[in-house]
C-alpha positions as CSV (number, residue, x, y, z in Angstrom):
1,X,9.3,-17.3,25.5
2,X,8.3,-19.3,22.5
3,X,5.1,-17.8,21.0
4,X,4.8,-20.3,18.1
5,X,1.5,-22.2,17.5
6,X,0.3,-24.7,14.9
7,X,-1.6,-23.2,12.0
8,X,-3.0,-24.4,8.7
9,X,-1.3,-23.0,5.7
10,X,-2.5,-19.6,4.6
11,X,-1.4,-18.0,1.3
12,X,-1.4,-14.6,-0.3
13,X,-2.6,-16.1,-3.6
14,X,-2.4,-12.9,-5.6
15,X,-1.1,-9.3,-5.5
16,X,-1.9,-6.2,-7.6
17,X,-1.0,-2.6,-7.0
18,X,-2.6,0.5,-8.4
19,X,-0.3,3.6,-8.6
20,X,-1.2,7.1,-9.7
21,X,-0.8,8.1,-13.4
22,X,1.1,11.3,-12.5
23,X,4.4,11.9,-10.8
24,X,6.5,14.9,-9.8
25,X,10.3,14.8,-10.1
26,X,12.1,15.8,-6.9
27,X,14.4,18.1,-9.0
28,X,11.3,20.2,-9.8
29,X,10.1,20.1,-6.2
30,X,13.6,21.2,-5.0
31,X,13.3,24.3,-7.2
32,X,9.9,25.1,-5.9
33,X,11.0,24.7,-2.2
34,X,14.5,26.2,-2.6
35,X,16.0,22.9,-1.4
36,X,19.3,21.3,-2.6
37,X,18.2,18.4,-4.9
38,X,20.9,16.2,-3.3
39,X,19.0,16.4,0.0
40,X,16.2,14.4,-1.7
41,X,18.4,12.2,-3.9
42,X,21.0,11.2,-1.3
43,X,19.2,12.1,2.0
44,X,15.9,10.4,1.2
45,X,17.0,8.1,-1.6
46,X,14.2,9.0,-4.0
47,X,13.9,10.6,-7.4
48,X,10.2,11.4,-7.7
49,X,6.8,10.9,-6.0
50,X,3.4,9.8,-7.2
51,X,0.8,12.5,-7.3
52,X,-2.9,11.6,-7.2
53,X,-5.3,13.3,-9.5
54,X,-8.0,15.4,-7.7
55,X,-10.7,13.1,-9.1
56,X,-9.2,10.1,-7.4
57,X,-8.9,9.2,-3.7
58,X,-8.3,6.3,-1.3
59,X,-11.6,4.8,-2.3
60,X,-11.0,4.8,-6.1
61,X,-7.5,3.6,-5.8
62,X,-8.6,0.7,-3.6
63,X,-11.3,-0.2,-6.1
64,X,-8.8,0.0,-9.0
65,X,-6.4,-2.4,-7.2
66,X,-9.2,-4.7,-6.2
67,X,-10.7,-4.8,-9.7
68,X,-7.3,-5.5,-11.3
69,X,-6.6,-8.3,-8.9
70,X,-10.0,-10.0,-9.4
71,X,-9.7,-9.6,-13.2
72,X,-6.1,-10.7,-13.6
73,X,-6.4,-13.7,-11.3
74,X,-9.9,-14.7,-12.6
75,X,-11.5,-14.6,-9.2
76,X,-15.2,-15.0,-8.8
77,X,-16.4,-12.1,-6.7
78,X,-18.9,-14.4,-4.9
79,X,-15.9,-16.4,-3.5
80,X,-14.7,-13.4,-1.4
81,X,-16.0,-13.6,2.2
82,X,-14.1,-10.8,3.7
83,X,-12.9,-7.4,2.4
84,X,-10.7,-5.5,4.8
85,X,-9.1,-2.1,3.9
86,X,-6.1,-0.9,5.8
87,X,-5.9,2.9,5.5
88,X,-5.2,6.1,7.4
89,X,-6.8,8.1,4.6
90,X,-10.4,7.4,5.4
91,X,-13.1,9.6,3.8
92,X,-15.6,9.4,6.6
93,X,-15.5,9.1,10.4
94,X,-18.1,6.3,10.4
95,X,-18.4,4.7,7.0
96,X,-15.4,2.6,6.0
97,X,-13.6,2.8,2.6
98,X,-14.4,-0.9,2.4
99,X,-18.2,-0.2,2.1
100,X,-17.7,1.9,-1.1
101,X,-15.2,-0.6,-2.5
102,X,-17.4,-3.6,-1.8
103,X,-20.0,-2.1,-4.2
104,X,-17.6,-0.8,-6.8
105,X,-15.9,-4.2,-7.4
106,X,-19.1,-6.2,-7.3
107,X,-18.7,-8.4,-4.2
108,X,-21.4,-10.6,-2.7
109,X,-23.7,-9.2,0.0
110,X,-22.5,-12.1,2.1
111,X,-19.1,-10.6,2.7
112,X,-17.8,-9.0,5.9
113,X,-16.4,-5.4,5.2
114,X,-14.5,-3.0,7.5
115,X,-11.4,-0.8,7.7
116,X,-8.4,-1.2,10.0
117,X,-6.6,2.0,11.0
118,X,-3.3,2.1,12.8
119,X,-1.2,4.4,10.6
120,X,1.0,2.3,8.3
121,X,0.3,-0.9,10.2
122,X,-3.3,-1.2,9.1
123,X,-2.9,-3.7,6.2
124,X,-0.6,-5.9,8.2
125,X,-3.2,-6.1,11.0
126,X,-5.8,-7.0,8.3
127,X,-3.6,-9.7,6.9
128,X,-3.1,-11.2,10.4
129,X,-6.9,-11.1,11.0
130,X,-7.9,-12.8,7.7
131,X,-5.1,-15.3,8.2
132,X,-6.6,-16.4,11.5
133,X,-10.0,-16.6,9.9
134,X,-8.8,-18.8,7.1
135,X,-6.5,-21.0,9.3
136,X,-9.4,-21.6,11.7
137,X,-11.5,-23.2,9.0
138,X,-14.3,-20.6,9.4
139,X,-13.6,-19.3,5.8
140,X,-14.9,-22.7,4.5
141,X,-13.0,-22.3,1.2
142,X,-13.8,-18.6,0.8
143,X,-11.2,-16.0,0.0
144,X,-10.3,-12.7,1.7
145,X,-9.4,-9.5,0.0
146,X,-7.0,-7.2,1.9
147,X,-6.4,-3.8,0.3
148,X,-4.0,-1.2,1.6
149,X,-4.8,2.3,0.2
150,X,-3.4,5.7,1.2
151,X,-2.5,9.2,0.1
152,X,0.5,10.6,1.9
153,X,0.0,14.4,2.2
154,X,2.0,17.0,4.2
155,X,1.9,20.8,4.3
156,X,3.4,22.8,1.5
157,X,7.1,23.4,2.0
158,X,7.3,21.1,5.0
159,X,10.2,18.5,5.4
160,X,7.7,15.7,4.8
161,X,6.4,17.0,1.5
162,X,9.2,15.3,-0.5
163,X,8.2,11.9,1.0
164,X,4.6,12.1,-0.3
165,X,3.1,9.4,-2.4
166,X,-0.1,7.5,-3.1
167,X,-1.2,4.1,-4.1
168,X,-3.1,0.9,-3.2
169,X,-2.1,-2.7,-3.0
170,X,-4.6,-5.5,-3.1
171,X,-3.9,-9.0,-1.8
172,X,-6.0,-12.1,-2.2
173,X,-5.7,-14.5,0.8
174,X,-6.8,-18.1,0.8
175,X,-5.8,-21.7,1.5
176,X,-5.0,-23.0,-2.0
177,X,-1.5,-24.1,-1.0
178,X,0.0,-22.0,-3.8
179,X,0.4,-18.4,-4.7
180,X,2.7,-15.4,-4.2
181,X,3.6,-15.7,-0.5
182,X,3.1,-18.0,2.4
183,X,3.3,-16.0,5.7
184,X,4.5,-17.9,8.8
185,X,1.5,-17.2,11.0
186,X,2.6,-19.7,13.6
187,X,5.1,-17.2,15.1
188,X,4.2,-13.8,16.4
189,X,6.6,-10.9,17.1
190,X,4.7,-7.7,17.8
191,X,5.4,-4.5,19.8
192,X,3.2,-1.6,20.8
193,X,3.8,1.7,22.6
194,X,1.9,4.9,22.8
195,X,4.1,7.5,21.2
196,X,3.4,10.8,19.4
197,X,5.7,10.5,16.5
198,X,3.2,10.9,13.6
199,X,-0.5,11.7,13.6
200,X,-3.2,13.5,11.8
201,X,-5.7,15.4,14.0
202,X,-9.4,15.2,12.9
203,X,-9.4,18.8,11.8
204,X,-6.5,18.5,9.5
205,X,-6.1,17.1,6.0
206,X,-2.3,16.8,6.3
207,X,-0.2,14.8,8.8
208,X,2.0,16.1,11.6
209,X,5.3,14.3,12.1
210,X,8.3,14.6,14.3
211,X,10.8,13.2,11.8
212,X,13.9,12.2,13.8
213,X,11.8,11.1,16.8
214,X,9.6,8.9,14.4
215,X,12.7,7.3,13.0
216,X,13.9,6.5,16.5
217,X,10.5,5.0,17.4
218,X,10.6,2.9,14.2
219,X,14.1,1.5,14.9
220,X,13.2,0.8,18.6
221,X,10.2,-1.1,17.5
222,X,12.2,-3.0,14.9
223,X,14.8,-4.0,17.5
224,X,12.0,-5.2,19.9
225,X,10.1,-7.3,17.3
226,X,13.3,-8.8,15.9
227,X,14.4,-9.8,19.4
228,X,11.1,-11.6,20.0
229,X,11.4,-13.2,16.6
230,X,14.9,-14.6,17.3
231,X,14.1,-15.7,20.9
232,X,11.2,-17.7,19.4
233,X,13.5,-19.5,17.1
234,X,13.0,-17.4,14.0
235,X,15.7,-17.1,11.3
236,X,18.4,-14.6,11.3
237,X,19.7,-12.3,8.6
238,X,22.0,-14.9,7.2
239,X,19.2,-17.4,6.8
240,X,16.8,-15.1,5.1
241,X,17.1,-14.4,1.4
242,X,15.4,-11.0,1.3
243,X,14.4,-8.3,3.8
244,X,11.5,-6.0,3.3
245,X,10.7,-3.0,5.4
246,X,8.0,-0.3,5.7
247,X,9.5,2.6,3.8
248,X,8.5,6.2,4.8
249,X,11.4,7.0,2.5
250,X,13.8,4.7,0.6
251,X,16.9,5.3,2.7
252,X,15.0,4.1,5.8
253,X,15.8,0.6,4.6
254,X,19.5,1.3,5.2
255,X,18.8,2.5,8.8
256,X,16.6,-0.6,9.4
257,X,19.2,-3.0,8.0
258,X,21.9,-1.4,10.2
259,X,19.7,-1.8,13.3
260,X,19.1,-5.5,12.5
261,X,22.8,-6.2,11.9
262,X,23.7,-4.4,15.1
263,X,21.2,-6.6,17.0
264,X,22.5,-9.7,15.3
265,X,26.3,-9.1,15.3
266,X,26.9,-6.2,17.8
267,X,28.8,-4.3,15.1
268,X,28.3,-3.6,11.4
269,X,31.0,-4.4,9.0
270,X,30.8,-2.0,6.1
271,X,31.6,-4.5,3.4
272,X,29.1,-7.1,4.7
273,X,26.5,-4.4,5.1
274,X,26.8,-3.2,1.5
275,X,26.6,-6.8,0.2
276,X,23.4,-7.5,2.3
277,X,21.9,-4.2,1.3
278,X,22.5,-4.8,-2.4
279,X,21.4,-8.4,-2.5
280,X,18.7,-8.7,0.1
281,X,17.2,-5.3,0.6
282,X,17.5,-3.1,-2.5
283,X,15.3,-5.3,-4.8
284,X,12.3,-4.3,-2.7
285,X,13.1,-0.6,-2.5
286,X,13.1,0.3,-6.2
287,X,9.4,1.1,-6.5
288,X,9.5,3.4,-3.5
289,X,12.2,5.5,-5.2
290,X,9.8,6.7,-7.8
291,X,6.5,6.4,-6.0
292,X,7.2,7.7,-2.5
293,X,5.5,6.7,0.7
294,X,2.1,5.0,0.4
295,X,1.6,4.5,4.2
296,X,-0.2,1.2,4.8
297,X,0.7,-0.2,1.4
298,X,4.4,0.6,1.7
299,X,5.6,-2.8,2.9
300,X,3.5,-4.6,0.3
301,X,4.6,-2.3,-2.5
302,X,8.1,-3.4,-1.5
303,X,6.9,-7.0,-1.9
304,X,5.5,-6.3,-5.3
305,X,8.8,-4.5,-6.2
306,X,10.8,-7.5,-5.2
307,X,8.6,-9.9,-7.2
308,X,8.8,-7.6,-10.2
309,X,12.6,-7.1,-10.0
310,X,13.6,-10.7,-9.3
311,X,10.9,-12.7,-11.1
312,X,11.7,-16.4,-11.2
313,X,14.9,-15.8,-9.3
314,X,13.1,-15.3,-6.0
315,X,10.7,-18.3,-6.2
316,X,10.9,-20.4,-3.1
317,X,13.0,-17.9,-1.2
318,X,12.7,-17.0,2.4
319,X,11.9,-13.3,3.3
320,X,11.7,-11.3,6.4
321,X,9.1,-8.4,6.6
322,X,8.8,-5.5,9.0
323,X,5.7,-3.5,9.3
324,X,5.6,-0.3,11.4
325,X,2.6,2.0,12.2
326,X,3.3,5.2,14.0
327,X,1.6,5.6,17.3
328,X,2.8,2.8,17.5
329,X,2.4,-0.9,16.6
330,X,4.9,-3.0,14.8
331,X,5.4,-6.6,13.7
332,X,8.3,-8.7,12.3
333,X,7.3,-11.8,10.4
334,X,8.8,-14.2,7.9
335,X,7.3,-15.9,4.8
336,X,8.1,-18.1,1.8
337,X,7.7,-16.8,-1.7
338,X,5.7,-19.0,-4.0
339,X,7.3,-21.7,-6.3
340,X,6.3,-20.1,-9.6
341,X,6.5,-16.6,-10.8
342,X,3.5,-17.3,-13.0
343,X,1.5,-16.4,-9.9
344,X,2.6,-12.7,-10.2
345,X,4.2,-12.3,-13.6
346,X,2.6,-9.3,-15.4
347,X,0.1,-8.8,-12.5
348,X,1.9,-6.7,-9.8
349,X,1.1,-3.3,-11.4
350,X,4.6,-2.0,-10.6
351,X,5.8,-2.2,-14.2
352,X,3.0,0.0,-15.4
353,X,4.3,2.9,-13.2
354,X,7.7,3.0,-14.9
355,X,6.4,2.7,-18.4
356,X,3.2,4.8,-18.7
357,X,3.3,7.4,-15.9
358,X,3.1,11.1,-16.9
359,X,5.5,13.7,-15.5
360,X,3.9,16.9,-14.3
361,X,5.4,20.3,-13.4
362,X,5.1,22.2,-10.1
363,X,2.2,24.3,-11.5
364,X,0.1,21.2,-12.2
365,X,1.1,19.8,-8.8
366,X,0.0,22.9,-7.0
367,X,-3.3,23.0,-9.0
368,X,-4.0,19.3,-8.1
369,X,-3.5,20.2,-4.4
370,X,-5.8,23.2,-4.6
371,X,-8.6,21.2,-6.4
372,X,-8.2,18.3,-4.0
373,X,-8.9,20.6,-1.1
374,X,-11.9,22.1,-2.8
375,X,-13.4,18.8,-3.7
376,X,-13.2,17.7,-0.1
377,X,-15.4,20.6,1.1
378,X,-19.2,20.5,1.5
379,X,-21.3,21.0,-1.7
380,X,-18.3,20.8,-3.9
381,X,-20.1,18.7,-6.5
382,X,-21.1,20.7,-9.5
383,X,-23.2,19.0,-12.2
384,X,-21.2,18.7,-15.4
385,X,-18.0,20.0,-13.8
386,X,-15.0,17.7,-14.2
387,X,-12.0,19.1,-12.1
388,X,-8.8,19.1,-14.1
389,X,-10.7,17.1,-16.8
390,X,-7.9,17.3,-19.4
391,X,-5.6,15.2,-17.1
392,X,-8.0,12.5,-15.8
393,X,-6.1,9.2,-16.0
394,X,-7.4,7.3,-19.1
395,X,-7.2,4.0,-17.1
396,X,-9.5,5.3,-14.3
397,X,-12.5,3.1,-13.8
398,X,-13.9,5.3,-11.1
399,X,-13.7,9.0,-10.3
400,X,-14.6,11.2,-7.4
401,X,-16.7,14.3,-8.1
402,X,-17.1,15.9,-4.7
403,X,-19.8,16.2,-2.0
404,X,-23.5,16.7,-2.7
405,X,-26.0,16.7,0.2
406,X,-23.3,15.6,2.6
407,X,-22.6,12.5,0.4
408,X,-19.5,11.7,-1.7
409,X,-20.3,11.3,-5.4
410,X,-18.5,8.7,-7.4
411,X,-19.0,7.8,-11.1
412,X,-17.4,5.6,-13.8
413,X,-14.2,7.1,-15.1
414,X,-12.9,6.9,-18.7
415,X,-12.1,3.2,-18.5
416,X,-15.2,2.5,-16.5
417,X,-17.4,4.1,-19.1
418,X,-15.8,1.9,-21.8
419,X,-16.4,-1.2,-19.7
420,X,-20.0,-0.3,-19.2
421,X,-20.6,0.0,-23.0
422,X,-18.8,-3.3,-23.6
423,X,-20.8,-5.1,-20.9
424,X,-24.0,-4.3,-22.8
425,X,-22.9,-6.5,-25.6
426,X,-21.5,-9.2,-23.3
427,X,-17.8,-8.6,-23.9
428,X,-16.8,-8.0,-20.3
429,X,-17.4,-9.7,-16.9
430,X,-20.0,-8.8,-14.4
431,X,-17.4,-6.9,-12.3
432,X,-17.7,-3.6,-14.2
433,X,-18.1,-0.2,-12.6
434,X,-21.5,1.1,-11.9
435,X,-22.5,4.6,-10.7
436,X,-22.0,5.1,-6.9
437,X,-23.4,8.0,-4.9
438,X,-26.4,10.2,-4.8
439,X,-28.3,10.9,-8.0
440,X,-30.5,13.7,-6.7
């Protein structure tokens, strides 16, 4: 059945990632857990994982990514008509992350805000939603801001601990006919099935995962969506220049490519597999090797990684993208990369991670975990108390200070305080951090 339909062009006009300032090497984690380091390096394909400071969370990361995008692309906040946050790391059962972020980044009151939750598929669902809004003409020239933000957290010593990560990726979506990426919204290849492969019960702060079963669910969903894509006349592996996947861990890309080649050819030739992996897949995997899994932002971090690694060499190229959210919902879609790398050069946020991140030891990592748990308990806010203050990221524009009177308290961070001082003498734009949260 052909599921294609005519659509106006919709573009991801800009992309910007915010990734934590701290990281833990897997060699150090291996010593802490008594695990062979090769299990992480070869089995998972990663070398380190991003570790979020206790005074940061899914809200502050989303605001950081959103502010960076608006600033680096010179976007007027008043032009944004929708802000949708894809996350499975919400901070409230009722109030969305988007509500906090809307105020922090200075958007207009005439802007629709909400979250989308479906494990790691949330941001892709948001992208589809705003794409339809823009293509329909209802946007009337306004932009949409889609932000994926998550903190991957598992129990101490569990198999999933080594796949942890954190980060946010913001994407500006509009109809300017130019930008970073033009998704093919006229073709839909989706698959859903109720499975218990990964979930986080309401009473837990860490996720529960059935590792091997989840991998099988992922691969089954990939096969289903790719089949629909091909039956609808979509391009095959040979016709696509790059392939990007949701990455719960880097080596998942190899399993995913094997499944696609099996579906396409019936058998996998090792030499051909290695060539396709090296040329079409690995350029999008590099960031995940040092950051880890960032859930809803994983696929879009892969996109940022590809853009950063290939630069002008990937302009105008065709790319296939697979998004998977446990539970499950999945989608395979294709897109064209923009014609000029000036649309993303120096703006992806990926390069900053490899040049200015700070390595921490297992003691600091354990302290961060303890303080994070404490800050997420009632009445954790203490006037004048700055948790792990000596390691607060200097680029943080917002920080989280705990709960007071059942409310989360946010305040300008080191970079935010500098911006506020500068704004008083007219040296920065109107989109500067302001205090958020209860004052009494």
